[in-house]
C-alpha positions in Angstrom: 34.5 -81.6 46.5 31.0 -82.6 45.4 29.5 -80.2 42.8 25.9 -80.9 43.4 23.6 -81.7 46.3 22.9 -85.5 46.2 19.4 -86.5 47.1 18.7 -90.2 47.6 15.0 -89.5 47.5 14.9 -87.4 44.4 13.5 -90.0 42.1 11.0 -91.2 44.7 9.3 -88.0 45.6 7.1 -87.7 42.5 5.8 -91.3 42.5 5.2 -91.0 46.2 3.1 -87.9 45.8 1.2 -89.5 42.9 0.4 -92.7 44.9 -0.4 -91.3 48.3 2.9 -92.4 49.7 2.6 -96.2 49.0 3.9 -97.7 45.8 6.0 -100.6 44.4 9.6 -100.2 43.4 10.1 -103.3 41.4 8.3 -106.5 42.2 9.7 -107.2 45.7 10.0 -103.8 47.4 7.1 -101.7 48.6 7.8 -98.1 49.4 5.7 -97.1 52.4 6.2 -93.4 52.8 2.8 -92.4 54.1 3.3 -92.0 57.9 0.1 -93.6 58.9 0.6 -96.6 56.6 4.2 -96.9 57.8 3.1 -97.1 61.4 0.5 -99.8 60.4 2.8 -102.0 58.4 5.7 -101.8 60.9 3.5 -102.7 63.8 2.0 -105.7 62.0 5.4 -106.9 60.8 6.9 -106.8 64.3 3.9 -107.9 66.3 5.9 -110.9 67.2 9.4 -109.8 68.5 10.6 -113.3 69.4 14.4 -113.4 68.8 15.8 -116.0 66.4 17.0 -119.4 67.8 20.5 -119.7 69.2 23.1 -120.9 66.7 24.0 -124.0 68.7 20.3 -125.0 68.8 19.9 -124.4 65.1 22.9 -126.7 64.5 21.4 -129.3 66.8 18.0 -128.9 65.2 16.2 -128.1 68.4 14.2 -125.0 69.5 15.8 -122.4 71.8 14.2 -120.9 74.9 11.9 -118.2 73.4 13.0 -114.7 74.3 11.3 -111.6 73.1 13.1 -108.4 72.1 10.5 -106.8 74.4 12.3 -108.4 77.4 15.6 -107.0 76.2 14.2 -103.6 75.6 12.5 -103.6 79.1 15.8 -104.2 81.0 17.5 -101.6 78.8 14.8 -99.0 79.4 15.3 -99.5 83.2 19.0 -99.1 82.8 18.6 -96.0 80.6 16.6 -94.3 83.3 19.6 -94.8 85.6 22.0 -93.6 82.9 19.9 -90.4 82.6 20.5 -89.5 86.2 22.3 -86.3 87.2 25.8 -87.8 87.7 25.6 -89.8 84.5 24.6 -86.8 82.4 27.4 -84.8 83.9 29.9 -87.5 82.8 28.3 -87.6 79.4 28.7 -83.9 79.0 32.3 -84.0 80.2 33.2 -86.8 77.7 31.8 -84.6 74.8 33.7 -81.6 76.1 36.9 -83.7 76.3 36.8 -84.6 72.6 36.0 -81.0 71.6 38.8 -79.7 73.8 41.3 -82.2 72.3 40.3 -81.1 68.7 40.3 -77.3 69.5 42.1 -75.2 66.9 42.6 -78.1 64.5 41.3 -77.9 60.9 38.7 -80.6 61.1 36.0 -82.4 59.1 33.1 -81.2 61.2 30.7 -84.2 60.4 33.4 -86.6 61.4 34.1 -84.6 64.5 30.4 -84.8 65.4 30.6 -88.6 65.0 33.7 -88.7 67.2 32.0 -86.6 69.9 28.8 -88.7 69.8 30.4 -92.2 69.7 33.1 -91.5 72.2 30.7 -90.1 74.8 28.0 -92.8 74.3 30.3 -95.8 74.3 30.8 -96.1 78.1 27.0 -96.1 78.4 26.9 -99.2 76.2 30.0 -101.1 77.4 32.1 -99.5 80.1 35.4 -100.4 81.8 37.2 -101.9 78.7 41.0 -101.9 78.5 42.3 -99.3 76.0 43.2 -102.0 73.6 39.7 -103.5 73.6 38.1 -100.1 73.4 40.2 -99.3 70.4 38.9 -102.5 68.7 35.3 -101.4 69.4 36.0 -98.0 67.9 37.8 -99.4 64.9 34.8 -101.7 64.1 32.4 -98.7 64.4 34.6 -96.6 62.1 34.7 -99.3 59.5 30.9 -99.6 59.5 30.4 -95.8 59.4 33.0 -95.4 56.6 31.1 -98.1 54.6 27.8 -96.4 55.2 29.2 -93.1 53.8 30.8 -94.6 50.8 29.2 -94.9 47.3 27.7 -98.4 46.7 30.2 -98.9 43.9 33.0 -98.9 46.5 31.3 -101.4 48.7 32.3 -105.1 48.8 30.8 -108.0 50.7 32.2 -108.8 54.1 33.7 -112.1 52.9 35.8 -110.3 50.3 37.2 -107.8 52.8 39.6 -109.6 55.1 40.3 -106.5 57.2 36.6 -105.9 57.9 36.1 -109.5 58.7 39.1 -109.7 61.0 38.0 -106.5 62.9 34.4 -107.8 63.2 35.6 -111.2 64.6 38.0 -109.6 67.1 35.3 -107.1 68.2 32.9 -110.0 68.8 35.6 -111.7 71.0 35.9 -108.5 73.1 32.2 -108.4 73.7 32.0 -112.2 74.4 34.8 -111.9 76.9 33.2 -109.0 78.7 29.9 -110.7 78.9 31.6 -113.7 80.5 33.4 -111.5 83.0 30.2 -109.8 84.0 28.2 -113.0 84.3 30.9 -114.6 86.5 30.7 -111.6 88.8 34.5 -111.3 88.8 34.2 -107.5 88.4 32.0 -105.0 90.2 28.7 -104.2 88.4 28.8 -101.4 85.9 26.1 -98.9 84.9 25.8 -99.6 81.2 23.6 -101.5 78.8 25.8 -104.6 78.7 25.4 -105.2 82.5 21.7 -106.5 82.4 22.4 -108.6 79.4 25.2 -110.4 81.2 23.8 -110.6 84.6 20.0 -111.0 84.0 19.4 -112.4 80.5 22.6 -114.3 79.5 21.2 -117.7 80.5 18.0 -117.3 78.6 19.6 -115.6 75.6 22.7 -117.7 75.2 26.0 -116.2 74.2 25.3 -115.6 70.5 22.0 -113.8 71.1 23.5 -111.8 74.0 26.5 -110.8 71.8 24.1 -109.8 69.0 22.1 -107.6 71.3 25.2 -105.7 72.5 26.7 -105.4 69.0 23.3 -104.1 67.7 23.5 -101.1 70.2 27.1 -100.4 69.3 26.1 -100.3 65.6 23.2 -98.0 66.4 25.4 -95.4 68.2 27.9 -95.4 65.4 25.7 -93.7 62.8 22.5 -91.7 63.4 23.6 -90.0 66.7 26.7 -88.6 65.0 24.7 -87.5 61.9 22.3 -85.7 64.2 25.2 -84.0 66.0 26.6 -82.9 62.6 23.3 -81.4 61.5 23.0 -79.6 64.9 26.4 -78.0 64.1 25.2 -77.1 60.6 22.1 -75.5 62.1 24.1 -73.4 64.5 26.2 -72.1 61.7 23.3 -71.5 59.3 20.9 -69.9 61.8 23.0 -67.4 63.9 19.9 -65.8 65.2 19.1 -69.0 67.0 22.6 -69.1 68.5 21.8 -65.7 70.2 18.5 -67.1 71.5 20.0 -70.3 72.8 23.0 -68.5 74.4 20.6 -66.2 76.3 18.5 -69.2 77.4 21.6 -71.2 78.6 22.8 -68.2 80.6 19.7 -68.4 82.7 20.6 -71.8 84.2 23.8 -73.8 85.0 25.0 -77.0 83.6 24.0 -78.7 86.9 20.4 -77.4 86.4 20.3 -79.2 83.1 21.7 -82.4 84.6 18.9 -82.3 87.2 16.0 -81.2 85.0 16.9 -82.4 81.5 15.4 -80.4 78.7 12.8 -78.6 81.0 15.2 -75.8 81.8 16.0 -75.2 78.1 12.7 -75.3 76.2 14.0 -73.3 73.2 17.0 -75.6 72.9 14.7 -78.6 73.1 12.6 -77.2 70.2 15.8 -76.5 68.3 16.9 -80.1 68.6 13.5 -81.4 67.7 13.5 -79.3 64.5 17.0 -80.4 63.6 15.8 -84.0 63.9 12.8 -83.3 61.8 14.6 -81.5 59.0 17.5 -83.9 58.7 16.6 -87.3 59.9 19.0 -90.3 59.9 18.8 -92.9 58.6 17.0 -91.6 55.5 15.3 -94.9 54.7 14.8 -98.2 56.5 14.5 -101.4 54.6 12.8 -104.3 56.4 12.2 -107.9 55.4 8.6 -109.1 55.6 8.2 -111.4 58.6 4.6 -112.3 58.2 1.9 -111.7 55.4 0.7 -108.1 55.6 -1.9 -106.0 53.8 -1.2 -102.3 53.7 -3.0 -99.6 51.8 -4.4 -102.2 49.4 -1.1 -103.9 48.8 -0.2 -107.5 49.8 3.2 -108.2 51.2 4.6 -111.8 51.8 7.7 -113.6 52.9 10.8 -112.8 50.7 9.6 -109.3 50.0 10.7 -106.0 51.6 9.1 -102.7 52.6 10.9 -99.4 52.9 10.1 -96.7 55.4 11.4 -93.1 55.3 11.4 -90.8 58.3 12.6 -88.1 56.0 9.6 -88.4 53.7 7.3 -88.4 56.7 8.8 -85.3 58.1 8.6 -83.4 54.8 5.1 -84.5 53.8 3.1 -81.3 53.0 -0.1 -83.2 53.8 0.8 -83.2 57.4 3.3 -80.3 57.8 2.9 -76.7 56.9 6.0 -75.3 55.2 7.9 -78.6 55.8 11.1 -77.3 54.1 11.3 -74.3 56.5 13.6 -74.6 59.5 11.4 -73.3 62.3 12.0 -74.6 65.9 9.0 -72.5 67.1 6.7 -74.9 65.2 7.1 -77.0 68.4 5.4 -74.3 70.5 2.0 -75.4 71.9 -0.8 -74.5 69.4 1.7 -73.5 66.7 -0.1 -73.4 63.3 2.7 -75.2 61.6 3.3 -77.9 64.3 2.9 -81.6 63.9 -0.4 -83.0 62.8 0.0 -86.1 64.9 2.4 -88.3 66.8 2.8 -90.7 63.8 4.1 -87.9 61.7 7.2 -87.3 63.8 9.4 -90.3 64.0 13.1 -89.3 64.3 13.8 -92.5 66.4 11.8 -94.9 64.2 8.5 -96.6 64.5 7.0 -98.7 67.3 7.5 -101.4 68.4 11.2 -101.2 67.4 11.7 -97.5 68.0 15.1 -96.6 69.5 15.1 -97.3 73.2 17.6 -94.4 73.7 15.4 -91.7 72.3 15.2 -89.7 75.5 18.9 -90.0 76.2 19.7 -89.1 72.6 17.7 -85.9 72.8 19.2 -84.7 76.0 22.7 -85.5 74.6 22.0 -83.1 71.7 20.7 -80.4 74.0 23.9 -80.7 76.1 26.0 -80.6 72.9 24.1 -77.5 71.9 24.9 -75.9 75.2 28.6 -76.7 74.9 28.7 -75.1 71.4 26.9 -72.0 72.6 28.7 -71.4 75.8 32.1 -73.3 76.1 33.1 -73.8 72.4 32.6 -71.9 69.1 32.4 -73.7 65.8 33.3 -71.9 62.6 32.9 -73.2 59.0 35.6 -72.6 56.3 32.9 -71.7 53.7 29.6 -71.2 55.5 27.9 -69.6 52.4 28.3 -72.8 50.4 27.0 -75.2 53.0 24.2 -77.7 52.0 22.8 -80.9 53.5 23.1 -84.1 51.4 20.3 -86.6 51.6 22.2 -89.8 51.3 22.1 -92.9 53.5 22.2 -90.4 56.3 21.6 -86.7 56.1 24.9 -84.8 56.4 26.2 -81.4 55.6 28.5 -81.3 52.5 31.9 -79.7 52.4 31.6 -78.9 56.1 35.1 -78.3 57.4 36.2 -75.7 59.9 37.5 -75.3 63.5 36.3 -75.6 67.1 37.7 -73.0 69.5 37.3 -72.3 73.2 35.3 -69.2 74.0 35.4 -67.1 77.2 32.7 -68.0 79.7 30.5 -64.9 80.1 29.2 -65.8 83.6 32.7 -66.6 84.9 31.4 -69.8 86.5 32.3 -73.4 85.9 31.5 -74.3 82.4 29.9 -77.5 81.3 32.6 -80.0 80.6 35.4 -78.1 82.4 38.4 -80.2 83.2 37.4 -83.6 81.8 39.9 -86.3 81.3 41.4 -86.4 77.8 40.2 -89.2 75.5 42.4 -92.3 75.2 45.2 -91.4 72.7 45.0 -94.7 70.9 41.3 -94.1 70.3 41.8 -90.5 69.2 44.4 -91.7 66.7 41.9 -94.0 65.0 39.6 -91.0 64.4 42.5 -88.8 63.2 42.4 -90.0 59.6 38.8 -89.0 59.4 38.6 -85.9 61.6 41.9 -84.0 61.4 42.2 -82.7 57.8 45.7 -81.2 58.0 45.1 -79.3 54.8 43.1 -82.0 53.1 39.6 -81.2 51.7 36.7 -82.7 53.7 35.5 -86.1 52.5 32.6 -86.0 50.1 29.2 -87.4 50.9 28.4 -90.1 48.3 26.2 -88.9 45.4 23.9 -91.9 45.9 23.3 -94.6 48.5 20.9 -97.5 48.8 19.6 -98.7 52.1 20.6 -102.2 53.2 17.8 -104.7 54.1 17.4 -104.8 57.9 20.4 -102.5 58.6 
């Protein structure tokens, strides 16, 4: 067990307050915690979103066909609109329920269960139709990356010194490469996922290495922050039981099908609850970015070889822009609330433009659907709720958060969200077992300190 609440930002809060949120940490790293300055520096740094040249062209010393990340993001946004349709949201809900049902009555590490629920349900939206063996490789690669993220830096080793990590990464890349080729050759029917437009619309321009990188980047993105957000949602439901009553009453007014059709509109209180969870406990805690072009921000000069660090957490707890920022209050999101956000730049749970998460809308509705499951179909209980705290490490996660998920009776007697879903692949569930199923073991500790990796 961890005896104290780790806080990655502890040593940075005072100098940030004294400098208006922009200050140097060493000679090559500028901390940009002021939300307005953060928006400015990030927009300038990524004004040109041209992707790097293909590896084969670098080796042959010739330029590649220029492709902008904006093009990739555009086809993904179009696909995400389809993935947010009624039938697709129903399947997303059922996949989350399937994982929860499979873990019912087990003694589990709840943050790791949250990651399992989140990753397992999102994976088919990124790359669907994989064989069980290939899906297990994708999951194993995600677990290795997530485990590394949650370990203390002293336990970390470079990729080249970890043969297991390197082997898993190479084998996962081969799975993605093979699937891209299958899709591009039209040997299989089109699939509604984010891999499909990369393979069928952009592969020729991107080349295999850049296409593989694009798909791998999304797989990495769904392996960390979505699960952390789900864990903090569980924590909030345990810590604020009065909100469980409000949410349960709201969910009783509409069916699961209503939510699939209308998204968050039929559950405004749940939407506010999710937005406040994302404000209070944002992941990742900090983002380190390499300087791509000379920039001037808040009187400071940045040049090639240097880095700047952004922090959504610092932006969301800045008392200059938020009234009572340490208070959990979903009603601050009501129109005209006195303690609401001062401006759009001050709420950035999905990052800053122009590289903000393309799946922000889907991520939000996923959390609302999970909230509904945990208020109507399942019940979560913590082993020691009075001792719960959130650790601000590389990601914000509840500490010592173990307990159980149980099925609850449906009060309206109707079909519950997620009723009767197919069970998760057993080979995949077994990969999560060592992290999720405690079997009498204490929950894994959140590292006492963690440093952000450049451009992670």
